[in-house]
FITOR-376801 format. One record per residue (C-alpha): residue number from 1; residue in one letter; x, y, z. Coordinates in pm, whole numbers, plus 50000, padded with zeros to 5 digits. Each point is the difference from the previous one (the first is absolute). Layout:
% FITOR-376801
+-----+--------+-------+-------+-------+
: num : residu :     x :     y :     z :
+-----+--------+-------+-------+-------+
: NUM :      a :     X :     Y :     Z :
...
+-----+--------+-------+-------+-------+
***
This chain:
% FITOR-376801
+-----+--------+-------+-------+-------+
: num : residu :     x :     y :     z :
+-----+--------+-------+-------+-------+
:   1 :      m : 49525 : 50621 : 44328 :
:   2 :      k : 50314 : 49827 : 49873 :
:   3 :      l : 50201 : 50186 : 50262 :
:   4 :      k : 49773 : 49870 : 50277 :
:   5 :      l : 50026 : 49642 : 49873 :
:   6 :      y : 50377 : 50034 : 49983 :
:   7 :      i : 50014 : 50127 : 50361 :
:   8 :      l : 49776 : 49719 : 50125 :
:   9 :      l : 50207 : 49740 : 49816 :
:  10 :      l : 50324 : 50145 : 50132 :
:  11 :      t : 49859 : 50008 : 50353 :
:  12 :      g : 49890 : 49637 : 49975 :
:  13 :      i : 50342 : 49893 : 49877 :
:  14 :      s : 50168 : 50195 : 50282 :
:  15 :      i : 49779 : 49845 : 50267 :
:  16 :      s : 50063 : 49653 : 49860 :
:  17 :      a : 50373 : 50065 : 49995 :
:  18 :      v : 49997 : 50122 : 50360 :
:  19 :      s : 49792 : 49699 : 50112 :
:  20 :      c : 50233 : 49760 : 49828 :
:  21 :      k : 50301 : 50177 : 50142 :
:  22 :      t : 49854 : 49984 : 50352 :
:  23 :      a : 49924 : 49628 : 49970 :
:  24 :      s : 50346 : 49950 : 49852 :
:  25 :      k : 50160 : 50176 : 50295 :
:  26 :      l : 49811 : 49782 : 50246 :
:  27 :      y : 50115 : 49695 : 49807 :
:  28 :      e : 50361 : 50119 : 49989 :
:  29 :      k : 49996 : 50061 : 50377 :
:  30 :      g : 49871 : 49650 : 50065 :
:  31 :      n : 49652 : 50113 : 50110 :
:  32 :      y : 49843 : 49733 : 49784 :
:  33 :      t : 49661 : 49978 : 50174 :
:  34 :      e : 49945 : 50375 : 49973 :
:  35 :      a : 50117 : 49996 : 49639 :
:  36 :      v : 49740 : 49732 : 49917 :
:  37 :      e : 49717 : 50192 : 50166 :
:  38 :      l : 50093 : 50330 : 49834 :
:  39 :      a : 50049 : 49845 : 49657 :
:  40 :      a : 49666 : 49817 : 50026 :
:  41 :      k : 49826 : 50324 : 50090 :
:  42 :      k : 50149 : 50178 : 49698 :
:  43 :      l : 49925 : 49707 : 49769 :
:  44 :      q : 49630 : 50037 : 50074 :
:  45 :      k : 50010 : 50308 : 49775 :
:  46 :      d : 50233 : 49856 : 49738 :
:  47 :      p : 50025 : 49618 : 50024 :
:  48 :      d : 50215 : 49982 : 49687 :
:  49 :      d : 50289 : 50213 : 50126 :
:  50 :      p : 50303 : 49777 : 49920 :
:  51 :      k : 50236 : 50157 : 50256 :
:  52 :      l : 49751 : 49966 : 50284 :
:  53 :      l : 49917 : 49644 : 49896 :
:  54 :      n : 50366 : 49909 : 50013 :
:  55 :      i : 50040 : 50167 : 50342 :
:  56 :      i : 49697 : 49829 : 50154 :
:  57 :      q : 50106 : 49654 : 49881 :
:  58 :      s : 50355 : 50037 : 50131 :
:  59 :      s : 49892 : 50167 : 50324 :
:  60 :      y : 49740 : 49736 : 50072 :
:  61 :      r : 50248 : 49718 : 49947 :
:  62 :      y : 50258 : 50152 : 50235 :
:  63 :      a : 49736 : 50102 : 50256 :
:  64 :      v : 49859 : 49647 : 50023 :
:  65 :      n : 50350 : 49861 : 50040 :
:  66 :      d : 50078 : 50248 : 50284 :
:  67 :      h : 49677 : 49935 : 50191 :
:  68 :      e : 50022 : 49623 : 49967 :
:  69 :      t : 50360 : 50005 : 50119 :
:  70 :      r : 49895 : 50190 : 50311 :
:  71 :      i : 49704 : 49766 : 50052 :
:  72 :      r : 50234 : 49697 : 49999 :
:  73 :      a : 50238 : 50173 : 50242 :
:  74 :      n : 49717 : 50098 : 50236 :
:  75 :      a : 49854 : 49649 : 49989 :
:  76 :      e : 50328 : 49867 : 50143 :
:  77 :      s : 50007 : 50260 : 50279 :
:  78 :      s : 49930 : 49900 : 50361 :
:  79 :      n : 49834 : 50335 : 50071 :
:  80 :      e : 49629 : 49953 : 50076 :
:  81 :      l : 49915 : 50310 : 49798 :
:  82 :      k : 50127 : 49837 : 49682 :
:  83 :      w : 49643 : 49929 : 49881 :
:  84 :      e : 49928 : 50370 : 50010 :
:  85 :      w : 50314 : 50075 : 49801 :
:  86 :      i : 49907 : 49736 : 49743 :
:  87 :      y : 49649 : 50139 : 49982 :
:  88 :      n : 50138 : 50349 : 49922 :
:  89 :      e : 50209 : 49858 : 49718 :
:  90 :      y : 49691 : 49836 : 49849 :
:  91 :      v : 49810 : 50328 : 50038 :
:  92 :      s : 50259 : 50165 : 49774 :
:  93 :      l : 49981 : 49717 : 49749 :
:  94 :      q : 49622 : 50012 : 49992 :
:  95 :      r : 50003 : 50377 : 49965 :
:  96 :      m : 50203 : 49963 : 49680 :
:  97 :      y : 49756 : 49738 : 49874 :
:  98 :      d : 49704 : 50232 : 50064 :
:  99 :      a : 50174 : 50292 : 49827 :
: 100 :      i : 50073 : 49794 : 49687 :
: 101 :      y : 49654 : 49839 : 50004 :
: 102 :      r : 49847 : 50344 : 49937 :
: 103 :      v : 50168 : 50007 : 49657 :
: 104 :      p : 49875 : 49688 : 49810 :
: 105 :      q : 50237 : 50043 : 49706 :
: 106 :      v : 50298 : 50017 : 50231 :
: 107 :      f : 49867 : 49722 : 50223 :
: 108 :      t : 50021 : 49747 : 49716 :
: 109 :      i : 50356 : 50105 : 49927 :
: 110 :      v : 50138 : 49999 : 50356 :
: 111 :      n : 49781 : 49711 : 50123 :
: 112 :      p : 50038 : 50085 : 50374 :
: 113 :      a : 49933 : 49745 : 50272 :
: 114 :      d : 49699 : 50032 : 50232 :
: 115 :      y : 50111 : 49977 : 50365 :
: 116 :      s : 49659 : 50060 : 50163 :
: 117 :      s : 49985 : 49650 : 50152 :
: 118 :      y : 50339 : 50058 : 50165 :
: 119 :      l : 49867 : 50323 : 50149 :
: 120 :      v : 49715 : 49812 : 50168 :
: 121 :      t : 50234 : 49735 : 50139 :
: 122 :      y : 50266 : 50231 : 50139 :
: 123 :      r : 49754 : 50264 : 50119 :
: 124 :      e : 49846 : 49733 : 50219 :
: 125 :      k : 50339 : 49884 : 50129 :
: 126 :      a : 50116 : 50356 : 50067 :
: 127 :      g : 49677 : 50080 : 50187 :
: 128 :      d : 50023 : 49681 : 50209 :
: 129 :      t : 50360 : 50079 : 50091 :
: 130 :      r : 49913 : 50348 : 50118 :
: 131 :      y : 49706 : 49862 : 50198 :
: 132 :      d : 50217 : 49736 : 50168 :
: 133 :      r : 50262 : 50261 : 50085 :
: 134 :      g : 49729 : 50211 : 50162 :
: 135 :      i : 49880 : 49705 : 50210 :
: 136 :      a : 50358 : 49932 : 50110 :
: 137 :      f : 50048 : 50361 : 50109 :
: 138 :      m : 49675 : 49995 : 50200 :
: 139 :      q : 50124 : 49704 : 50200 :
: 140 :      r : 50279 : 50212 : 50147 :
: 141 :      y : 49743 : 50198 : 50203 :
: 142 :      d : 50165 : 50344 : 50007 :
: 143 :      k : 49902 : 50336 : 49852 :
: 144 :      q : 50268 : 50014 : 49734 :
: 145 :      s : 49926 : 49647 : 49883 :
: 146 :      y : 49631 : 50080 : 49974 :
: 147 :      r : 50089 : 50300 : 49786 :
: 148 :      n : 50220 : 49783 : 49780 :
: 149 :      a : 49712 : 49754 : 49973 :
: 150 :      y : 49766 : 50281 : 49896 :
: 151 :      r : 50240 : 50097 : 49721 :
: 152 :      e : 50024 : 49638 : 49884 :
: 153 :      f : 49622 : 49966 : 49984 :
: 154 :      q : 49982 : 50326 : 49807 :
: 155 :      a : 50247 : 49853 : 49749 :
: 156 :      a : 49800 : 49675 : 49989 :
: 157 :      l : 49687 : 50195 : 49905 :
: 158 :      k : 50173 : 50129 : 49688 :
: 159 :      f : 50021 : 49640 : 49882 :
: 160 :      k : 49669 : 49891 : 50155 :
: 161 :      p : 49775 : 50305 : 49970 :
: 162 :      g : 49683 : 49972 : 50208 :
: 163 :      n : 50107 : 49678 : 50171 :
: 164 :      r : 49800 : 49981 : 50324 :
: 165 :      d : 50257 : 49802 : 50197 :
: 166 :      v : 50275 : 50249 : 49916 :
: 167 :      i : 49779 : 50300 : 50082 :
: 168 :      q : 49896 : 49846 : 50331 :
: 169 :      k : 50359 : 49930 : 50101 :
: 170 :      m : 50114 : 50344 : 49884 :
: 171 :      n : 49736 : 50168 : 50219 :
: 172 :      e : 50091 : 49775 : 50292 :
: 173 :      a : 50368 : 50083 : 49962 :
: 174 :      y : 49923 : 50372 : 49988 :
: 175 :      d : 49793 : 49982 : 50319 :
: 176 :      y : 50298 : 49853 : 50181 :
: 177 :      a : 50254 : 50223 : 49824 :
: 178 :      v : 49833 : 50333 : 50071 :
: 179 :      t : 50072 : 50204 : 50314 :
: 180 :      n : 49675 : 50149 : 50134 :
: 181 :      v : 50057 : 50329 : 50179 :
: 182 :      v : 49732 : 50159 : 50218 :
: 183 :      i : 50016 : 50375 : 50057 :
: 184 :      l : 49854 : 50062 : 50346 :
: 185 :      p : 49801 : 50319 : 50074 :
: 186 :      m : 50233 : 50286 : 50077 :
: 187 :      q : 50021 : 50094 : 50366 :
: 188 :      q : 50084 : 50316 : 50186 :
: 189 :      q : 50131 : 50009 : 50354 :
: 190 :      g : 49697 : 49919 : 50210 :
: 191 :      g : 49806 : 49781 : 49756 :
: 192 :      y : 49835 : 49971 : 49659 :
: 193 :      v : 49910 : 50367 : 49958 :
: 194 :      y : 50170 : 50037 : 49667 :
: 195 :      s : 49684 : 49936 : 49796 :
: 196 :      s : 49902 : 50365 : 50038 :
: 197 :      y : 50302 : 50106 : 49798 :
: 198 :      t : 49957 : 49972 : 49627 :
: 199 :      v : 50197 : 50090 : 49692 :
: 200 :      g : 49802 : 50120 : 49699 :
: 201 :      g : 49680 : 49870 : 50160 :
: 202 :      n : 50142 : 49646 : 50033 :
: 203 :      n : 50120 : 49828 : 50313 :
: 204 :      l : 50378 : 49982 : 49982 :
: 205 :      d : 49998 : 49628 : 50084 :
: 206 :      d : 49777 : 49927 : 49702 :
: 207 :      q : 50205 : 50220 : 49769 :
: 208 :      l : 50324 : 49829 : 50103 :
: 209 :      i : 49851 : 49653 : 49949 :
: 210 :      r : 49865 : 50091 : 49656 :
: 211 :      n : 50337 : 50135 : 49891 :
: 212 :      l : 50173 : 49684 : 50119 :
: 213 :      q : 49742 : 49773 : 49836 :
: 214 :      y : 50020 : 50164 : 49659 :
: 215 :      n : 50374 : 50061 : 49998 :
: 216 :      s : 50165 : 49755 : 50237 :
: 217 :      g : 50291 : 49923 : 49767 :
: 218 :      n : 49993 : 49630 : 50095 :
: 219 :      e : 49743 : 49755 : 49864 :
: 220 :      f : 50061 : 49768 : 50296 :
: 221 :      v : 49902 : 50258 : 50263 :
: 222 :      k : 49633 : 50090 : 50057 :
: 223 :      f : 49876 : 50277 : 50230 :
: 224 :      y : 49669 : 49998 : 50187 :
: 225 :      s : 49820 : 50207 : 50256 :
: 226 :      a : 49925 : 49824 : 50327 :
: 227 :      w : 49631 : 49991 : 49912 :
: 228 :      d : 50059 : 49851 : 49653 :
: 229 :      a : 50233 : 49736 : 50142 :
: 230 :      r : 49739 : 49891 : 50256 :
: 231 :      s : 49705 : 50004 : 49759 :
: 232 :      q : 50188 : 49809 : 49730 :
: 233 :      h : 50165 : 49757 : 50246 :
: 234 :      i : 50346 : 50095 : 49875 :
: 235 :      r : 50301 : 49828 : 50153 :
: 236 :      v : 50204 : 50272 : 50171 :
: 237 :      d : 50376 : 49974 : 49947 :
: 238 :      k : 50107 : 50351 : 50099 :
: 239 :      e : 49839 : 50294 : 50179 :
: 240 :      v : 50085 : 50366 : 49967 :
: 241 :      d : 49904 : 50221 : 50292 :
: 242 :      m : 50040 : 50375 : 49982 :
: 243 :      r : 49996 : 50234 : 50297 :
: 244 :      l : 50008 : 50380 : 50010 :
: 245 :      t : 50241 : 50038 : 50290 :
: 246 :      n : 50005 : 50378 : 49969 :
: 247 :      l : 49761 : 50249 : 49848 :
: 248 :      d : 50066 : 50361 : 50088 :
: 249 :      i : 49805 : 50282 : 49837 :
: 250 :      g : 50217 : 50291 : 50106 :
: 251 :      r : 49907 : 50339 : 50138 :
: 252 :      y : 50078 : 50341 : 49861 :
: 253 :      y : 50342 : 50142 : 50068 :
: 254 :      d : 50042 : 50374 : 49937 :
: 255 :      n : 50337 : 50161 : 49944 :
: 256 :      r : 49954 : 50376 : 50044 :
: 257 :      s : 50243 : 50263 : 49875 :
: 258 :      t : 49973 : 50380 : 49996 :
: 259 :      r : 50185 : 50254 : 49796 :
: 260 :      k : 49985 : 50377 : 49998 :
: 261 :      v : 49972 : 50190 : 49672 :
: 262 :      s : 50014 : 50369 : 49924 :
: 263 :      k : 49969 : 50233 : 49708 :
: 264 :      e : 50060 : 50367 : 49939 :
: 265 :      i : 49686 : 50158 : 49861 :
: 266 :      v : 49880 : 50346 : 49898 :
: 267 :      v : 49781 : 50143 : 50275 :
: 268 :      k : 49954 : 50352 : 49866 :
: 269 :      e : 50035 : 50186 : 49670 :
: 270 :      t : 50009 : 50384 : 49972 :
: 271 :      v : 49941 : 50144 : 49652 :
: 272 :      y : 50143 : 50343 : 49947 :
: 273 :      k : 49993 : 49992 : 49626 :
: 274 :      p : 49909 : 49729 : 49751 :
: 275 :      d : 50366 : 49929 : 49962 :
: 276 :      s : 50090 : 50057 : 50361 :
: 277 :      i : 49879 : 49736 : 50247 :
: 278 :      v : 50149 : 49941 : 50342 :
: 279 :      k : 49954 : 49653 : 50151 :
: 280 :      e : 50032 : 49906 : 50365 :
: 281 :      y : 50100 : 49641 : 50085 :
: 282 :      a : 49950 : 49780 : 50299 :
: 283 :      r : 50077 : 49636 : 50082 :
: 284 :      v : 49718 : 49764 : 50085 :
: 285 :      f : 50026 : 49660 : 50168 :
: 286 :      a : 49816 : 49668 : 50015 :
: 287 :      n : 50052 : 49662 : 50163 :
: 288 :      i : 49935 : 49691 : 49787 :
: 289 :      t : 49931 : 49676 : 50184 :
: 290 :      t : 50037 : 49678 : 49797 :
: 291 :      i : 49878 : 49667 : 50127 :
: 292 :      k : 50119 : 49675 : 49844 :
: 293 :      r : 49748 : 49735 : 50099 :
: 294 :      t : 50096 : 49633 : 49967 :
: 295 :      l : 49819 : 49676 : 50063 :
: 296 :      q : 50184 : 49669 : 50016 :
: 297 :      s : 49829 : 49662 : 50020 :
: 298 :      t : 50143 : 49650 : 50011 :
: 299 :      a : 49883 : 49641 : 49983 :
: 300 :      l : 50175 : 49670 : 50062 :
: 301 :      l : 49875 : 49663 : 49878 :
: 302 :      q : 50140 : 49666 : 50112 :
: 303 :      v : 49952 : 49704 : 49764 :
: 304 :      n : 50052 : 49644 : 50122 :
: 305 :      v : 49987 : 49678 : 49800 :
: 306 :      r : 49927 : 49686 : 50199 :
: 307 :      d : 49975 : 49634 : 49904 :
: 308 :      e : 49699 : 49778 : 50067 :
: 309 :      n : 50130 : 49935 : 50353 :
: 310 :      g : 50028 : 50369 : 50084 :
: 311 :      r : 50380 : 50008 : 49977 :
: 312 :      r : 50123 : 50337 : 49874 :
: 313 :      l : 50195 : 49968 : 49675 :
: 314 :      w : 50051 : 50362 : 49898 :
: 315 :      s : 49935 : 50342 : 50143 :
: 316 :      e : 50054 : 50353 : 49876 :
: 317 :      n : 49898 : 50352 : 50099 :
: 318 :      f : 49876 : 50257 : 49752 :
: 319 :      s : 49987 : 50370 : 50082 :
: 320 :      s : 49846 : 50296 : 49825 :
: 321 :      n : 50014 : 50372 : 50059 :
: 322 :      h : 49772 : 50285 : 49904 :
: 323 :      n : 50136 : 50356 : 50014 :
: 324 :      w : 49797 : 50312 : 49935 :
: 325 :      s : 50101 : 50364 : 50037 :
: 326 :      t : 49878 : 50345 : 49913 :
: 327 :      e : 50103 : 50360 : 50062 :
: 328 :      f : 49793 : 50310 : 50066 :
: 329 :      s : 50079 : 50351 : 50122 :
: 330 :      s : 49840 : 50299 : 50170 :
: 331 :      f : 50124 : 50348 : 50089 :
: 332 :      t : 49965 : 50278 : 50252 :
: 333 :      g : 50100 : 50361 : 49950 :
: 334 :      d : 49982 : 50216 : 49691 :
: 335 :      e : 49891 : 49817 : 49685 :
: 336 :      r : 50193 : 50252 : 49791 :
: 337 :      a : 50323 : 49840 : 50123 :
: 338 :      l : 49919 : 49676 : 49819 :
: 339 :      s : 50160 : 49906 : 49669 :
: 340 :      e : 49803 : 49834 : 49722 :
: 341 :      n : 50149 : 49663 : 50092 :
: 342 :      d : 49898 : 50055 : 50363 :
: 343 :      k : 49645 : 50077 : 49893 :
: 344 :      q : 49980 : 49686 : 49786 :
: 345 :      l : 50121 : 49790 : 50292 :
: 346 :      i : 49749 : 50156 : 50240 :
: 347 :      n : 49711 : 49972 : 49754 :
: 348 :      r : 50074 : 49640 : 49910 :
: 349 :      r : 49703 : 49776 : 50058 :
: 350 :      r : 50045 : 49776 : 50298 :
: 351 :      e : 50020 : 49628 : 49932 :
: 352 :      f : 49807 : 49764 : 50221 :
: 353 :      a : 50161 : 49683 : 50125 :
: 354 :      p : 49878 : 49669 : 49852 :
: 355 :      t : 49733 : 49821 : 50195 :
: 356 :      e : 50081 : 49705 : 50221 :
: 357 :      s : 49846 : 49760 : 49747 :
: 358 :      e : 50213 : 50148 : 49718 :
: 359 :      i : 50317 : 49960 : 50207 :
: 360 :      m : 49897 : 49647 : 50089 :
: 361 :      r : 49947 : 49914 : 49635 :
: 362 :      c : 50346 : 50126 : 49903 :
: 363 :      l : 50169 : 49814 : 50284 :
: 364 :      l : 49824 : 49673 : 49931 :
: 365 :      d : 50044 : 50026 : 49624 :
: 366 :      e : 50376 : 50021 : 50044 :
: 367 :      i : 50010 : 49719 : 50254 :
: 368 :      s : 49774 : 49780 : 49789 :
: 369 :      n : 50212 : 50038 : 49686 :
: 370 :      n : 50322 : 49921 : 50186 :
: 371 :      a : 49846 : 49704 : 50181 :
: 372 :      l : 49851 : 49864 : 49677 :
: 373 :      y : 50340 : 50004 : 49828 :
: 374 :      r : 50180 : 49828 : 50289 :
: 375 :      i : 49729 : 49736 : 50058 :
: 376 :      k : 50009 : 49912 : 49629 :
: 377 :      s : 50379 : 49981 : 50009 :
: 378 :      y : 49995 : 49774 : 50304 :
: 379 :      f : 49752 : 49751 : 49854 :
: 380 :      n : 50168 : 49998 : 49658 :
: 381 :      q : 50267 : 49779 : 50157 :
: 382 :      y : 49743 : 49725 : 50054 :
+-----+--------+-------+-------+-------+
***
């Protein structure tokens, strides 16, 4: 029992020493605000620790001096964001006050100042500044300025959470800042017959749009189907039209080769005695015909991006290939001429070529993935 008490006491002393040492290091490095917060946290457990009390008093004094010096310097600045900088300084000061307030015994010793009223004042000024900056950006009437305005209104909301005017302007700025892209139904030469081709049971147009919507890589670019854009009355900024300019499901091509094999075999055995056997040999022949069957299919997709006036801005072609092959053999002649390897080749089960729909799926999967990557890359510049 005494041993346990000794261990607990030693552990407590060690932890206290480490805590003090950590706060001391922060103080020595000039991180006075952090030193105050850490010392206050440790003093909650032992408010009579003399070393920590000394550290928190000294750290608080220096921290207040540093923050107030920066507040005076910022107040003299001509930068319109100075209210935000001042607000951040008061946040640090108030954070120290709150940390010390949690330890009543220490609070009476340090006697920290309450800066909550300053927070209200400068939070309001900082929020108004951000709001005014957003309004100024919106009056430039271009995409980049609307995006800058959106960012300013976002910053204003941090100081004015839930403010209806800020939220309204932020949404308005976003509507102007965003580039709405409509993905038109994919065409094939001759018309809109592509709808019969699906990938994984889903129309490829729909799959491409979903992938772009959930992983566009740019918050200021939104993708819609033509139907969604019409039904939701979306302003169209860009259109993407895709056309299968080539779709060739190939035909079989057989490459035939023949080789002649032979083997010397025993055709007759004459037994004169158990230990005297005379064998007669003869050579037998067979012809092995091997057919290598191949099937090559290709597809070519053209993607065009146009502006709201129909002017082409970007175009790229995407190709995909599907290659399939198999080999099978047959023979004529004497089967006894065949080796074991020949027999395995001849008896190999014939593979059937993939169906047209399977080939189509592979071709369009490859094209879709490549087109998705490039379309995303193109619109990431917006």
